C-alpha positions, -999 to 999 in steps of 0.1 A, spaced: 646 11 -470 637 42 -485 607 56 -500 598 72 -534 569 93 -541 555 83 -575 524 107 -588 496 103 -563 512 72 -545 545 64 -523 563 31 -529 584 18 -504 619 9 -523 638 -21 -514 606 -44 -504 601 -77 -521 567 -92 -524 564 -125 -541 605 -124 -557 599 -91 -578 608 -57 -564 582 -34 -560 590 -1 -584 567 29 -591 559 44 -625 548 84 -627 525 72 -654 499 48 -635 488 46 -598 472 11 -601 484 -17 -581 514 -38 -595 501 -71 -607 518 -90 -580 504 -70 -554 480 -93 -535 450 -73 -538 451 -72 -577 437 -102 -583 462 -109 -609 495 -128 -615 529 -113 -626 520 -133 -659 488 -113 -667 468 -144 -656 442 -143 -631 448 -159 -598 429 -187 -590 406 -194 -559 419 -213 -530 455 -201 -541 476 -186 -514 481 -156 -542 442 -150 -541 432 -118 -519 402 -134 -506 421 -169 -494 429 -160 -460 467 -164 -463 492 -141 -477 516 -155 -500 546 -155 -474 522 -179 -455 510 -156 -426 471 -151 -421 452 -123 -436 437 -100 -410 404 -97 -406 385 -70 -422 377 -40 -397 343 -41 -382 341 -78 -374 327 -91 -336 323 -123 -323 288 -131 -306 288 -119 -267 268 -153 -259 246 -177 -273 214 -194 -257 231 -223 -243 261 -203 -234 256 -169 -213 286 -174 -192 301 -143 -206 272 -120 -192 271 -110 -157 247 -84 -141 244 -76 -102 216 -95 -84 202 -111 -116 203 -140 -143 215 -132 -178 199 -139 -210 212 -141 -246 190 -124 -273 201 -121 -308 241 -128 -296 239 -98 -269 237 -102 -236 205 -91 -219 191 -87 -182 169 -114 -171 154 -119 -137 160 -102 -105 170 -122 -74 145 -120 -49 144 -91 -28 159 -71 -56 146 -48 -83 161 -27 -115 141 2 -99 163 26 -124 155 5 -160 191 2 -165 203 -30 -177 240 -22 -173 241 -23 -132 215 -49 -133 191 -54 -101 206 -25 -82 176 -16 -55 174 -40 -24 133 -37 -16 138 -52 21 145 -19 35 141 10 15 113 33 23 113 44 -15 114 10 -26 93 -12 -1 86 -44 -15 86 -35 -47 101 -4 -67 82 27 -61 66 18 -34 73 47 -12 62 45 24 41 70 37 58 96 61 34 125 66 32 135 103 56 105 112 84 86 108 85 59 79 103 26 80 104 -3 59 112 -39 76 112 -68 52 95 -53 24 67 -40 45 62 -3 52 56 9 88 53 41 101 61 59 139 35 86 142 42 122 158 26 134 187 -10 142 183 -12 114 156 -22 82 156 -17 51 134 -49 42 107 -46 23 78 -8 26 72 -13 65 77 -8 89 104 -42 109 110 -49 134 135 -56 121 169 -76 148 177 -114 131 172 -144 131 182 -169 105 194 -208 109 200 -224 87 218 -261 84 235 -264 118 251 -234 128 255 -197 134 233 -159 124 241 -133 140 221 -92 136 221 -79 173 228 -44 183 207 -23 170 237 -37 136 235 -60 136 264 -99 128 265 -127 156 270 -164 144 273 -193 166 281 -233 156 285 -249 134 305 -223 115 329 -243 88 336 -224 60 362 -192 83 351 -190 76 316 -180 111 308 -150 112 334 -121 98 315 -90 95 330 -69 127 344 -38 134 323 -36 99 301 -26 105 264 -52 85 244 -48 75 204 -84 69 202 -119 74 222 -155 58 209 -184 71 238 -207 42 238 -242 28 229 -249 33 267 -232 42 299 -198 33 293 -168 44 275 -136 33 257 -98 44 245 -67 32 234 -36 45 250 -4 59 230 10 25 241 -14 9 223 -35 -9 259 -67 -2 263 -90 15 292 -129 19 298 -147 36 322 -185 41 330 -213 14 337 -195 -17 349 -220 -43 356 -214 -70 337 -177 -62 339 -181 -43 304 -155 -17 318 -131 -40 329 -101 -50 304 -97 -89 311 -64 -97 328 -52 -118 297 -56 -86 272 -44 -58 296 -8 -58 281 -18 -66 249 -21 -40 216 -51 -27 206 -63 -13 171 -97 -3 179 -123 -9 206 -158 0 212 -184 -6 237 -220 -15 233 -247 -15 250 -236 -41 282 -203 -53 259 -171 -42 246 -153 -57 220 -116 -46 206 -94 -58 177 -61 -68 184 -27 -64 163 -29 -97 161 -65 -94 137 -84 -112 168 -119 -100 173 -124 -106 210 -156 -95 231 -161 -91 270 -190 -83 291 -225 -96 284 -212 -120 263 -243 -143 259 -256 -113 238 -232 -126 213 -231 -166 214 -257 -192 221 -230 -208 243 -240 -217 279 -224 -203 302 -211 -178 275 -177 -175 283 -161 -143 304 -140 -133 271 -156 -144 240 -130 -148 210 -141 -149 173 -106 -156 158 -83 -136 141 -85 -123 105 -100 -91 108 -96 -57 98 -120 -36 113 -147 -34 137 -179 -20 149 -203 -30 179 -241 -20 181 -266 -19 209 -264 -57 211 -243 -70 181 -207 -67 165 -199 -62 128 -165 -69 114 -147 -71 79 -127 -102 73 -95 -103 57 -116 -105 22 -134 -73 27 -166 -92 35 -193 -85 64 -192 -108 91 -218 -102 121 -226 -117 151 -253 -111 180 -292 -101 181 -303 -103 142 -333 -85 144 -346 -71 112 -314 -88 99 -297 -60 110 -266 -83 112 -273 -102 79 -291 -83 56 -262 -72 36 -251 -81 1 -221 -102 -5 -202 -71 -20 -169 -60 -9 -163 -34 20 -141 -8 30 -159 -2 64 -191 -12 86 -208 11 111 -230 -8 135 -259 12 149 -293 8 175 -313 -16 147 -296 -10 114 -259 -15 99 -244 8 70 -213 -2 52 -190 15 29 -183 -2 -4 -150 -2 -20 -160 21 -45 -174 48 -21 -208 42 -25 -229 31 8 -253 4 19 -277 0 48 -298 -29 60 -321 -38 89 -349 -17 104 -360 10 80 -390 27 98 -372 60 102 -359 55 64 -325 48 77 -316 27 51 -323 56 24 -286 63 22 -277 86 -2 -269 75 -39 -236 78 -58 -197 74 -50 -170 88 -35 -178 88 4 -150 83 30 -164 77 60 -201 65 72 -212 64 107 -240 47 126 -250 46 165 -287 55 171 -316 54 141 -300 78 117 -264 79 99 -241 104 87 -215 103 58 -186 124 46 -175 129 9 -146 129 -2 -148 171 -8 -154 171 30 -191 176 32 -213 158 55 -249 142 44 -273 125 72 -306 105 71 -331 86 90 -349 100 118 -349 137 121 -361 147 155 -346 178 168 -326 181 134 -301 152 142 -298 151 100 -292 187 96 -254 187 96 -241 224 100 -224 232 66 -183 232 64 -158 210 54 -151 182 77 -124 157 81 -144 137 104 -178 129 114 -197 106 143 -233 97 144 -243 92 179 -276 84 197 -297 116 195 -270 141 181 -243 140 155 -208 161 159 -182 164 134 -145 177 137 -139 206 106 -106 206 89 -97 234 110 -98 215 142 -131 229 156 -161 206 164 -195 213 160 -225 194 167 -264 192 155 -295 174 166 -298 176 210 -265 196 209 -269 201 244 -252 168 243 
């Protein structure tokens, strides 16, 4: 075989197509009439449609198939057949003849937003995507973990867990004529009137929470989650029931002659003079209100709690409707006192109900409050900017807080205390307490 250059094109000499020798002419660069793409027969007539010699017939004159034009492609899938599509941990769908990512399998997510690697992210154990894409488990002041799609945190020394976060265990609690606080090393310090030993905590025992009572006893939670109380014990209010001594407490609060605790199973339990909380006779030594509670607060002779739907439930003395006078709104927290109660709504606004002899119900207007506290006949609240506002019975300046930026506030019986962001404790009202 040889090649001849003719003008602008090259012909292959010796190649026979359709029985005719292909040649070339220096005078023309057009296709020979017997070329299969010319659309003409050698005698000058048109090649009829369907003829093997027609360029669109799909066959060559020698009987072989004509190759498909470049750029042709077959569908990747159909709506009825996606067997050719595959994604990790996900189903596949077909959209416009193209494979498309379908639904992720349970416990996996497409967290990077790319379809080519499917649902690449396991959601059961990754602290950056715990339970769902982008749900980062809090890790400030502790070690975060994710188990079965739920965040948890182990707090560093000097911090305690609250609402899934680690907050400073250095707190202050104002009672009636005395105050207790947790020091940076976790031990409890109390000062003021030490009636019946209420201001004498266990020595060298670290706590993560402490609450000074409405009367003569104090309670706290140790670092292992177990509870302890000290002070008055006439009605066994300071004696942790045997069945609860190894249990884990989330909260514990002393009232006048009762004590109530919230267990890690969300059960609300009370002991002491339980006749103040129930009409049952004889009253049980250990009273259970069942499970499903998220926060509790014990007043002088009644207890209030938030249920799982964030509604307030109260039991005990209902004088002045201090247990039942609230709205049906949703609450973030509740604070029971002497004869009035206050609650913090989800939007940060405050609602109070019960006795209003000293304008205890005249809570500040607006939203953005982060905490409300109540023990006697006045209340205090901390706003999101750290400022503190108090209202109610103003004897000895108990509703006139020291100016400053606070990270916590506690209203007692005759005085109030707060912890500044620096960690310093300051008190007002009957400050000798």
